[in-house]
MOPAC internal coordinates of N, CA, C and O (Angstrom, degrees):
PM7 1SCF
backbone

  N    0.0000 0     0.00 0     0.00 0    0    0    0
  C    1.4095 1     0.00 0     0.00 0    1    0    0
  C    1.5061 1   109.66 1     0.00 0    2    1    0
  O    1.2310 1   121.36 1   -46.22 1    3    2    1
  N    1.3131 1   115.01 1   133.78 1    3    2    1
  C    1.4569 1   121.65 1  -178.32 1    5    3    2
  C    1.5385 1   108.18 1   -91.14 1    6    5    3
  O    1.2310 1   119.74 1   -53.29 1    7    6    5
  N    1.3443 1   118.10 1   126.71 1    7    6    5
  C    1.4422 1   119.95 1  -179.74 1    9    7    6
  C    1.5356 1   106.37 1  -110.69 1   10    9    7
  O    1.2310 1   119.71 1   -43.39 1   11   10    9
  N    1.2750 1   118.17 1   136.61 1   11   10    9
  C    1.4253 1   116.65 1   173.92 1   13   11   10
  C    1.5204 1   113.90 1   -76.76 1   14   13   11
  O    1.2310 1   120.97 1   -42.30 1   15   14   13
  N    1.3829 1   115.75 1   137.70 1   15   14   13
  C    1.4431 1   118.53 1  -178.02 1   17   15   14
  C    1.4963 1   109.41 1  -112.48 1   18   17   15
  O    1.2310 1   118.98 1   -67.67 1   19   18   17
  N    1.3321 1   119.55 1   112.33 1   19   18   17
  C    1.4182 1   120.86 1  -174.04 1   21   19   18
  C    1.5766 1   110.15 1   -72.47 1   22   21   19
  O    1.2310 1   120.30 1   -33.42 1   23   22   21
  N    1.3016 1   117.03 1   146.58 1   23   22   21
  C    1.3858 1   122.30 1   176.24 1   25   23   22
  C    1.4417 1   107.33 1   -96.92 1   26   25   23
  O    1.2310 1   117.83 1   -50.40 1   27   26   25
  N    1.3488 1   121.73 1   129.60 1   27   26   25
  C    1.3820 1   125.49 1  -171.52 1   29   27   26
  C    1.5382 1   108.67 1   -74.79 1   30   29   27
  O    1.2310 1   118.54 1    -9.55 1   31   30   29
  N    1.3459 1   120.39 1   170.45 1   31   30   29
  C    1.4376 1   122.79 1  -171.04 1   33   31   30
  C    1.6042 1   111.02 1   -69.30 1   34   33   31
  O    1.2310 1   124.81 1   143.33 1   35   34   33
  N    1.3531 1   108.37 1   -36.67 1   35   34   33
  C    1.4821 1   108.93 1  -176.47 1   37   35   34
  C    1.5281 1   112.15 1   -77.95 1   38   37   35
  O    1.2310 1   121.77 1   149.53 1   39   38   37
  N    1.2907 1   114.21 1   -30.47 1   39   38   37
  C    1.3989 1   118.61 1   173.24 1   41   39   38
  C    1.5687 1   115.43 1   -64.84 1   42   41   39
  O    1.2310 1   121.56 1   143.46 1   43   42   41
  N    1.3309 1   114.62 1   -36.54 1   43   42   41
  C    1.4283 1   121.68 1   177.27 1   45   43   42
  C    1.5270 1   110.98 1   -69.00 1   46   45   43
  O    1.2310 1   121.34 1   138.42 1   47   46   45
  N    1.2927 1   115.04 1   -41.58 1   47   46   45
  C    1.5202 1   119.62 1   175.20 1   49   47   46
  C    1.5255 1   110.53 1   -62.39 1   50   49   47
  O    1.2310 1   118.45 1   133.81 1   51   50   49
  N    1.2383 1   120.56 1   -46.19 1   51   50   49
  C    1.4859 1   127.07 1   177.97 1   53   51   50
  C    1.6022 1   108.53 1   -57.33 1   54   53   51
  O    1.2310 1   120.94 1   137.66 1   55   54   53
  N    1.3036 1   115.81 1   -42.34 1   55   54   53
  C    1.4082 1   121.87 1  -176.23 1   57   55   54
  C    1.4893 1   108.24 1   -72.37 1   58   57   55
  O    1.2310 1   117.11 1   139.59 1   59   58   57
  N    1.3218 1   123.10 1   -40.41 1   59   58   57
  C    1.4349 1   126.76 1   177.50 1   61   59   58
  C    1.5063 1   113.05 1   -63.08 1   62   61   59
  O    1.2310 1   123.40 1   141.34 1   63   62   61
  N    1.4011 1   111.08 1   -38.66 1   63   62   61
  C    1.5334 1   117.38 1   174.75 1   65   63   62
  C    1.5102 1   109.95 1   -59.10 1   66   65   63
  O    1.2310 1   122.95 1   136.49 1   67   66   65
  N    1.3481 1   111.96 1   -43.51 1   67   66   65
  C    1.5273 1   115.36 1  -178.99 1   69   67   66
  C    1.5090 1   111.04 1   -65.87 1   70   69   67
  O    1.2310 1   119.60 1   148.75 1   71   70   69
  N    1.3604 1   118.37 1   -31.25 1   71   70   69
  C    1.4859 1   119.53 1   177.48 1   73   71   70
  C    1.5142 1   108.82 1   -71.02 1   74   73   71
  O    1.2310 1   119.18 1   146.12 1   75   74   73
  N    1.2463 1   119.17 1   -33.88 1   75   74   73
  C    1.5289 1   119.88 1   179.71 1   77   75   74
  C    1.5161 1   105.47 1   -74.77 1   78   77   75
  O    1.2310 1   115.77 1   147.94 1   79   78   77
  N    1.2778 1   125.63 1   -32.06 1   79   78   77
  C    1.4411 1   123.06 1   178.03 1   81   79   78
  C    1.4579 1   112.92 1   -70.60 1   82   81   79
  O    1.2310 1   122.43 1   148.29 1   83   82   81
  N    1.3746 1   112.95 1   -31.71 1   83   82   81
  C    1.5212 1   111.15 1   176.38 1   85   83   82
  C    1.5552 1   113.19 1   -77.42 1   86   85   83
  O    1.2310 1   119.52 1   165.58 1   87   86   85
  N    1.3366 1   118.53 1   -14.42 1   87   86   85
  C    1.3660 1   118.67 1   175.46 1   89   87   86
  C    1.5183 1   112.83 1   -80.16 1   90   89   87
  O    1.2310 1   121.49 1   163.29 1   91   90   89
  N    1.3176 1   114.76 1   -16.71 1   91   90   89
  C    1.5403 1   118.75 1   175.50 1   93   91   90
  C    1.5820 1   106.67 1   -66.69 1   94   93   91
  O    1.2310 1   118.46 1   143.49 1   95   94   93
  N    1.3726 1   120.54 1   -36.51 1   95   94   93
  C    1.4226 1   122.18 1   175.28 1   97   95   94
  C    1.5056 1   112.47 1   -66.13 1   98   97   95
  O    1.2310 1   119.31 1   145.26 1   99   98   97
  N    1.2900 1   118.93 1   -34.74 1   99   98   97
  C    1.3903 1   119.54 1   175.14 1  101   99   98
  C    1.5051 1   116.78 1   -61.51 1  102  101   99
  O    1.2310 1   123.19 1   132.48 1  103  102  101
  N    1.3785 1   111.49 1   -47.52 1  103  102  101
  C    1.4372 1   115.86 1   172.47 1  105  103  102
  C    1.5410 1   117.44 1   -60.69 1  106  105  103
  O    1.2310 1   122.81 1   144.20 1  107  106  105
  N    1.3057 1   112.23 1   -35.80 1  107  106  105
  C    1.5185 1   117.30 1   174.61 1  109  107  106
  C    1.5677 1   112.14 1   -66.36 1  110  109  107
  O    1.2310 1   121.76 1   146.85 1  111  110  109
  N    1.3254 1   114.23 1   -33.15 1  111  110  109
  C    1.4171 1   116.15 1   179.98 1  113  111  110
  C    1.5300 1   111.44 1   -66.38 1  114  113  111
  O    1.2310 1   119.36 1   145.77 1  115  114  113
  N    1.3473 1   118.83 1   -34.23 1  115  114  113
  C    1.4366 1   121.72 1   177.08 1  117  115  114
  C    1.5553 1   114.78 1   -66.61 1  118  117  115
  O    1.2310 1   121.73 1   156.78 1  119  118  117
  N    1.3077 1   114.30 1   -23.22 1  119  118  117
  C    1.4334 1   120.36 1  -174.32 1  121  119  118
  C    1.5969 1   112.91 1   -94.67 1  122  121  119
  O    1.2310 1   120.93 1   167.54 1  123  122  121
  N    1.3807 1   115.82 1   -12.46 1  123  122  121
  C    1.3756 1   117.62 1  -177.39 1  125  123  122
  C    1.5539 1   112.64 1   -76.47 1  126  125  123
  O    1.2310 1   120.85 1   -34.91 1  127  126  125
  N    1.2730 1   115.98 1   145.09 1  127  126  125
  C    1.4952 1   123.23 1  -176.27 1  129  127  126
  C    1.5152 1   110.86 1  -104.41 1  130  129  127
  O    1.2310 1   120.67 1   136.53 1  131  130  129
  N    1.3793 1   116.33 1   -43.47 1  131  130  129
  C    1.4941 1   119.17 1  -173.37 1  133  131  130
  C    1.5645 1   109.81 1   -96.46 1  134  133  131
  O    1.2310 1   122.41 1   -24.82 1  135  134  133
  N    1.3492 1   112.99 1   155.18 1  135  134  133
  C    1.4069 1   115.12 1   177.69 1  137  135  134
  C    1.4539 1   120.94 1   -67.65 1  138  137  135
  O    1.2310 1   117.84 1   142.59 1  139  138  137
  N    1.3502 1   121.72 1   -37.41 1  139  138  137
  C    1.4190 1   122.78 1   174.95 1  141  139  138
  C    1.5769 1   112.00 1   -56.47 1  142  141  139
  O    1.2310 1   123.38 1   141.67 1  143  142  141
  N    1.3321 1   111.12 1   -38.33 1  143  142  141
  C    1.4832 1   118.71 1  -177.29 1  145  143  142
  C    1.6048 1   107.81 1   -70.04 1  146  145  143
  O    1.2310 1   120.66 1   141.14 1  147  146  145
  N    1.2946 1   116.34 1   -38.86 1  147  146  145
  C    1.4758 1   117.85 1   173.24 1  149  147  146
  C    1.5051 1   114.51 1   -61.16 1  150  149  147
  O    1.2310 1   122.50 1   139.31 1  151  150  149
  N    1.3462 1   112.82 1   -40.69 1  151  150  149
  C    1.4836 1   119.12 1  -176.98 1  153  151  150
  C    1.5972 1   104.62 1   -61.31 1  154  153  151
  O    1.2310 1   120.74 1   131.27 1  155  154  153
  N    1.3383 1   116.19 1   -48.73 1  155  154  153
  C    1.4610 1   118.86 1  -176.36 1  157  155  154
  C    1.5476 1   111.96 1   -61.64 1  158  157  155
  O    1.2310 1   120.79 1   140.43 1  159  158  157
  N    1.3324 1   116.10 1   -39.57 1  159  158  157
  C    1.5051 1   119.21 1   178.84 1  161  159  158
  C    1.5644 1   109.42 1   -69.16 1  162  161  159
  O    1.2310 1   120.20 1   142.48 1  163  162  161
  N    1.3138 1   117.22 1   -37.52 1  163  162  161
  C    1.4995 1   119.12 1   177.94 1  165  163  162
  C    1.4480 1   110.61 1   -67.69 1  166  165  163
  O    1.2310 1   117.49 1   144.80 1  167  166  165
  N    1.2819 1   122.38 1   -35.20 1  167  166  165
  C    1.4446 1   126.98 1   174.70 1  169  167  166
  C    1.4774 1   111.50 1   -60.71 1  170  169  167
  O    1.2310 1   121.95 1   132.82 1  171  170  169
  N    1.3167 1   113.88 1   -47.18 1  171  170  169
  C    1.4729 1   120.98 1   178.20 1  173  171  170
  C    1.6385 1   110.67 1   -59.70 1  174  173  171
  O    1.2310 1   123.39 1   134.47 1  175  174  173
  N    1.3513 1   111.10 1   -45.53 1  175  174  173
  C    1.4467 1   115.69 1   179.69 1  177  175  174
  C    1.5431 1   112.54 1   -61.99 1  178  177  175
  O    1.2310 1   121.45 1   134.38 1  179  178  177
  N    1.3127 1   114.83 1   -45.62 1  179  178  177
  C    1.4504 1   120.96 1   174.11 1  181  179  178
  C    1.4268 1   116.63 1   -52.33 1  182  181  179
  O    1.2310 1   123.18 1   130.25 1  183  182  181
  N    1.3652 1   111.51 1   -49.75 1  183  182  181
  C    1.4769 1   117.50 1   176.79 1  185  183  182
  C    1.4542 1   116.76 1   -58.48 1  186  185  183
  O    1.2310 1   120.68 1   134.49 1  187  186  185
  N    1.3748 1   116.31 1   -45.51 1  187  186  185
  C    1.4677 1   123.28 1  -179.02 1  189  187  186
  C    1.5930 1   107.65 1   -61.24 1  190  189  187
  O    1.2310 1   119.18 1   138.46 1  191  190  189
  N    1.3397 1   119.17 1   -41.54 1  191  190  189
  C    1.4694 1   123.56 1  -177.78 1  193  191  190
  C    1.5601 1   107.33 1   -66.30 1  194  193  191
  O    1.2310 1   119.32 1   133.61 1  195  194  193
  N    1.2881 1   118.91 1   -46.39 1  195  194  193
  C    1.4696 1   119.57 1   176.62 1  197  195  194
  C    1.5233 1   114.43 1   -63.27 1  198  197  195
  O    1.2310 1   119.81 1   143.55 1  199  198  197
  N    1.3715 1   117.97 1   -36.45 1  199  198  197
  C    1.3804 1   117.70 1   176.38 1  201  199  198
  C    1.6353 1   113.58 1   -73.88 1  202  201  199
  O    1.2310 1   123.17 1   155.30 1  203  202  201
  N    1.3060 1   111.52 1   -24.70 1  203  202  201
  C    1.4529 1   114.16 1   170.01 1  205  203  202
  C    1.5296 1   114.08 1   -69.79 1  206  205  203
  O    1.2310 1   120.76 1   146.86 1  207  206  205
  N    1.3456 1   116.16 1   -33.14 1  207  206  205
  C    1.4738 1   117.56 1   174.83 1  209  207  206
  C    1.4753 1   113.81 1   -72.52 1  210  209  207
  O    1.2310 1   121.19 1   144.54 1  211  210  209
  N    1.2839 1   115.32 1   -35.46 1  211  210  209
  C    1.4847 1   121.66 1   175.10 1  213  211  210
  C    1.6673 1   109.98 1   -61.84 1  214  213  211
  O    1.2310 1   124.01 1   131.12 1  215  214  213
  N    1.3233 1   109.91 1   -48.88 1  215  214  213
  C    1.4464 1   115.15 1   178.33 1  217  215  214
  C    1.5044 1   114.73 1   -60.95 1  218  217  215
  O    1.2310 1   121.95 1   140.35 1  219  218  217
  N    1.3232 1   113.88 1   -39.65 1  219  218  217
  C    1.5012 1   120.63 1   176.05 1  221  219  218
  C    1.5581 1   113.15 1   -63.53 1  222  221  219
  O    1.2310 1   122.85 1   145.91 1  223  222  221
  N    1.3255 1   112.14 1   -34.09 1  223  222  221
  C    1.5194 1   115.65 1   177.70 1  225  223  222
  C    1.5418 1   109.62 1   -74.76 1  226  225  223
  O    1.2310 1   119.21 1   146.08 1  227  226  225
  N    1.3125 1   119.11 1   -33.92 1  227  226  225
  C    1.3832 1   119.82 1   173.72 1  229  227  226
  C    1.4561 1   115.41 1   -68.46 1  230  229  227
  O    1.2310 1   118.88 1   135.37 1  231  230  229
  N    1.2549 1   119.75 1   -44.63 1  231  230  229
  C    1.4045 1   124.91 1   172.08 1  233  231  230
  C    1.4647 1   117.20 1   -55.44 1  234  233  231
  O    1.2310 1   121.12 1   142.40 1  235  234  233
  N    1.2971 1   115.45 1   -37.60 1  235  234  233
  C    1.5103 1   120.60 1   176.52 1  237  235  234
  C    1.4899 1   112.22 1   -87.45 1  238  237  235
  O    1.2310 1   119.34 1   171.40 1  239  238  237
  N    1.2656 1   118.87 1    -8.60 1  239  238  237
  C    1.4976 1   121.49 1   178.58 1  241  239  238
  C    1.5403 1   108.12 1    74.94 1  242  241  239
  O    1.2310 1   116.11 1  -157.01 1  243  242  241
  N    1.2747 1   124.99 1    22.99 1  243  242  241
  C    1.3801 1   127.93 1   178.35 1  245  243  242
  C    1.4375 1   111.72 1  -108.97 1  246  245  243
  O    1.2310 1   119.54 1   -70.67 1  247  246  245
  N    1.3321 1   118.49 1   109.33 1  247  246  245
  C    1.3743 1   122.63 1  -178.70 1  249  247  246
  C    1.4848 1   118.93 1   -73.35 1  250  249  247
  O    1.2310 1   122.98 1   161.00 1  251  250  249
  N    1.3703 1   111.88 1   -19.00 1  251  250  249
  C    1.5250 1   114.06 1   176.96 1  253  251  250
  C    1.4774 1   113.21 1   -71.19 1  254  253  251
  O    1.2310 1   120.05 1   143.40 1  255  254  253
  N    1.3510 1   117.51 1   -36.60 1  255  254  253
  C    1.4757 1   120.26 1   175.87 1  257  255  254
  C    1.5373 1   109.08 1   -66.26 1  258  257  255
  O    1.2310 1   119.07 1   140.16 1  259  258  257
  N    1.2926 1   119.38 1   -39.84 1  259  258  257
  C    1.4572 1   121.81 1   175.45 1  261  259  258
  C    1.5038 1   114.94 1   -61.84 1  262  261  259
  O    1.2310 1   122.06 1   147.20 1  263  262  261
  N    1.3807 1   113.67 1   -32.80 1  263  262  261
  C    1.4358 1   114.95 1  -179.79 1  265  263  262
  C    1.4552 1   110.48 1   -74.35 1  266  265  263
  O    1.2310 1   120.65 1   141.15 1  267  266  265
  N    1.3108 1   116.37 1   -38.85 1  267  266  265
  C    1.5105 1   119.95 1   172.36 1  269  267  266
  C    1.5257 1   114.35 1   -54.78 1  270  269  267
  O    1.2310 1   121.70 1   137.69 1  271  270  269
  N    1.3239 1   114.35 1   -42.31 1  271  270  269
  C    1.5472 1   120.38 1   176.49 1  273  271  270
  C    1.5242 1   109.25 1   -62.61 1  274  273  271
  O    1.2310 1   119.84 1   140.41 1  275  274  273
  N    1.3243 1   117.90 1   -39.59 1  275  274  273
  C    1.4998 1   119.94 1  -179.88 1  277  275  274
  C    1.5542 1   109.84 1   -67.94 1  278  277  275
  O    1.2310 1   121.24 1   140.03 1  279  278  277
  N    1.3319 1   115.24 1   -39.97 1  279  278  277
  C    1.5312 1   116.76 1   175.51 1  281  279  278
  C    1.5750 1   111.35 1   -62.23 1  282  281  279
  O    1.2310 1   121.55 1   139.15 1  283  282  281
  N    1.3202 1   114.64 1   -40.85 1  283  282  281
  C    1.4479 1   117.35 1  -177.14 1  285  283  282
  C    1.6116 1   107.29 1   -68.31 1  286  285  283
  O    1.2310 1   120.10 1   143.79 1  287  286  285
  N    1.3127 1   117.42 1   -36.21 1  287  286  285
  C    1.4768 1   120.54 1  -179.92 1  289  287  286
  C    1.4986 1   111.68 1   -65.25 1  290  289  287
  O    1.2310 1   120.96 1   136.84 1  291  290  289
  N    1.3159 1   115.76 1   -43.16 1  291  290  289
  C    1.4193 1   119.99 1  -177.35 1  293  291  290
  C    1.4665 1   110.36 1   -73.12 1  294  293  291
  O    1.2310 1   116.76 1   134.64 1  295  294  293
  N    1.3321 1   123.76 1   -45.36 1  295  294  293
  C    1.3983 1   124.35 1  -175.40 1  297  295  294
  C    1.5117 1   112.49 1   -73.38 1  298  297  295
  O    1.2310 1   120.88 1   147.76 1  299  298  297
  N    1.2848 1   115.92 1   -32.24 1  299  298  297
  C    1.4828 1   122.43 1  -176.72 1  301  299  298
  C    1.5205 1   105.63 1   -75.55 1  302  301  299
  O    1.2310 1   117.25 1   143.83 1  303  302  301
  N    1.2219 1   122.83 1   -36.17 1  303  302  301
  C    1.4983 1   123.73 1   177.93 1  305  303  302
  C    1.5476 1   109.13 1   -71.14 1  306  305  303
  O    1.2310 1   119.88 1   144.98 1  307  306  305
  N    1.2855 1   117.84 1   -35.02 1  307  306  305
  C    1.4371 1   122.26 1  -177.23 1  309  307  306
  C    1.5677 1   107.99 1   -71.79 1  310  309  307
  O    1.2310 1   121.21 1   141.45 1  311  310  309
  N    1.2890 1   115.28 1   -38.55 1  311  310  309
  C    1.4748 1   122.41 1  -177.35 1  313  311  310
  C    1.5392 1   104.40 1   -68.76 1  314  313  311
  O    1.2310 1   118.22 1   136.65 1  315  314  313
  N    1.2784 1   121.01 1   -43.35 1  315  314  313
  C    1.5017 1   120.80 1  -174.65 1  317  315  314
  C    1.6250 1   106.32 1   -74.97 1  318  317  315
  O    1.2310 1   118.93 1   150.08 1  319  318  317
  N    1.2591 1   119.64 1   -29.92 1  319  318  317
  C    1.4740 1   118.82 1   170.45 1  321  319  318
  C    1.5544 1   112.34 1   -59.22 1  322  321  319
  O    1.2310 1   121.96 1   131.54 1  323  322  321
  N    1.2604 1   113.86 1   -48.46 1  323  322  321
  C    1.5042 1   119.21 1   179.47 1  325  323  322
  C    1.5149 1   109.67 1   -63.80 1  326  325  323
  O    1.2310 1   118.38 1   136.51 1  327  326  325
  N    1.3570 1   120.70 1   -43.49 1  327  326  325
  C    1.4006 1   121.63 1   177.49 1  329  327  326
  C    1.5647 1   113.01 1   -58.13 1  330  329  327
  O    1.2310 1   121.85 1   135.07 1  331  330  329
  N    1.3052 1   114.06 1   -44.93 1  331  330  329
  C    1.4732 1   120.43 1  -178.48 1  333  331  330
  C    1.5070 1   109.79 1   -65.41 1  334  333  331
  O    1.2310 1   119.99 1   143.74 1  335  334  333
  N    1.3460 1   117.63 1   -36.26 1  335  334  333
  C    1.4238 1   118.93 1   179.40 1  337  335  334
  C    1.4869 1   112.05 1   -66.58 1  338  337  335
  O    1.2310 1   120.42 1   139.63 1  339  338  337
  N    1.3903 1   116.81 1   -40.37 1  339  338  337
  C    1.4597 1   117.66 1   178.69 1  341  339  338
  C    1.4942 1   109.32 1   -69.83 1  342  341  339
  O    1.2310 1   118.21 1   153.08 1  343  342  341
  N    1.3173 1   121.01 1   -26.92 1  343  342  341
  C    1.5153 1   120.66 1   175.76 1  345  343  342
  C    1.5240 1   110.23 1   -69.52 1  346  345  343
  O    1.2310 1   121.06 1   140.10 1  347  346  345
  N    1.3601 1   115.57 1   -39.90 1  347  346  345
  C    1.4545 1   117.10 1  -178.58 1  349  347  346
  C    1.5820 1   110.59 1   -64.49 1  350  349  347
  O    1.2310 1   119.42 1   143.61 1  351  350  349
  N    1.2609 1   118.72 1   -36.39 1  351  350  349
  C    1.4556 1   123.10 1  -179.88 1  353  351  350
  C    1.4485 1   115.44 1   -69.04 1  354  353  351
  O    1.2310 1   119.44 1   158.71 1  355  354  353
  N    1.3380 1   118.68 1   -21.29 1  355  354  353
  C    1.5737 1   123.05 1   179.34 1  357  355  354
  C    1.3947 1   110.04 1   -78.31 1  358  357  355
  O    1.2310 1   120.10 1   180.00 1  359  358  357

């Protein structure tokens, strides 16, 4: 049986602040000119989104959502490192 888990007011406010913080990276991505700078901003955005997923899992008390956020955080950072290494070689 699936039971709805309400998110408290303070948790919701904290989550919305995290969404606004991730939007700062999106605006910075629009202003970047060079590719390494874009890679750095995209890594920052990916990390913030993964941390939001982990926080959402903690707020709901669902460890499966948190583990998905951790997987996204690990694989996203590894992908960005590989992308930046290929950019350095060019």
